[in-house]
N, C-alpha and C positions, 0 to 999 in steps of 0.2 A: 228280262234282258238287264239289268241292272247290276246284280249278282255276277251276270258275265263278265262286267266291263271292269267288276271287283276283282274276281277271278285272276284276269288278265293283266290289272296290275299288281296283284299280289306274284305273280309271275316273273313279271319285268323285273319288280324288289330282288328276289330270291337271285335272279340272273345277273344283277347287277353286282349282289351283296359275292356272288358265287365267283364272276369275271376279276372283282377287286383282288380278291385272295389270291387267285390264279396269274394275277399279273404282279401283284408282290411278294409272295411266296418265291419264288427265284430270284429276284433282288436281294431278298435275305440271304440266300443260297450265294450269290457272288461275295457278298460283305463276311460271309461267314468261314470263305475259302481262306479268305487273308488273315484269320485268328488261329494262334495257337492252341491245338487239341488242350482242353483242359483248362485254358485260361479264363479269366472273370467274363471279357467279350465273349467268348467262344459258350459257356456257359447262359449269357443275357441271350443269345440267339438263340439256342435251343426251347427257351422258355417262350420266345415269341412267336419262333415258328410252330412250338406246338399249340400252342393257343390258337394262334390263325387257323390252323387246320383244324383243331379241335370245335373252335367254338364257333370260329365265322365260316370257315371254306366248306367243312362237312353238311352243316343244317343248311346250309346255302344251296350245296348240291341235292340236297334230300328235296328240299322244297321245292326247286326246279323243277324235278321231275314230277312229283307228287301233281304240283299244279299242271304243269307242262301236258302229264298224261289225261288230266279231269278236262282239261280245253280239249286236247283231243275225242274224249271220250263225246264230250258236246259236240263236236262236229258230226259224230254218225260215222259213213261212211268215209275211208280214206283212199279207198280203192284211186284212184283217177287224179291224186295229189301227188303228184313227183318231186314237188320242191318240199313238201313236210318229208317224203321217206329221204330225200338227200339230208338235209335241216338234222333229221335223228339219227346216220349215221355220223354225221359231223359233232354232232352232241353226244352221242359215245365216245368218239375218239376225243372228245375235251374230257370225257371222265377217265379216259386212260390216262391221258396225261396229268390228270387230278391223282390217279392212283401212283404214276410215277412220282410225281412231287411228295408224296405221302413215304414211300420208300427213299427215297432221298431222304428226308426228313428222319428218319430212322437210322439211318447211316448214319447221317450226322449227329444222331440222340447216341449213337455207340460209338461216336469217332472214326467211325468208318468210309468214310466219305473218298471215293476214289477221282471225281469228279474236279473239272479248273473250274476257274470264276470264269471262263471264256465260254466253255458249254453252258454254262448257267446263264450266261449272257443271251446265247443262241437260244435255248429252251423256254426263257421268257419272251422269246417272239413268236412263239408256237400257239399260244392261245388267241394269241391276238388276232393271227391270220384265220385263225377257224371262227372266231369271231365276227370278222369281217363278211367272210363267206356266209357264216350262219345268219349275221342281221338282211342281208340281200336277197337271200332264199328266203325269209320269212316274209319281207316286208315287199320286194319285187315278184317274188314268185313267178319265177323265169319259166316254168316249164311244169 
């Protein structure tokens, strides 16, 4: 059972790292919107955004899925765990948001961003709302 606790700890660490990136990257986009394409500041934001996504967010998302699926495998049958099915759907939605952020980062990289700072401020709240629902499902297990 000791290894199971380590597995849970690694999953939680990966989730925290992934969420940190999901909350920080749209904030970088907000500030990036205020910079002229090709400016020194814009180029600096491009480097920051690329490194955040490639070296923190992507590995953390992969680790979240690997450790999470391993935990599910250890549970055995999940047929009667409605809360887990709902949680997994929200986690998949979080992965879609991650993919959208990767696309928006590429748009900035190519100086083709079409979204406003306000758009990214709103999108900054989406991971927070999903995280709240996921944590409630995982801790309270309402159904």
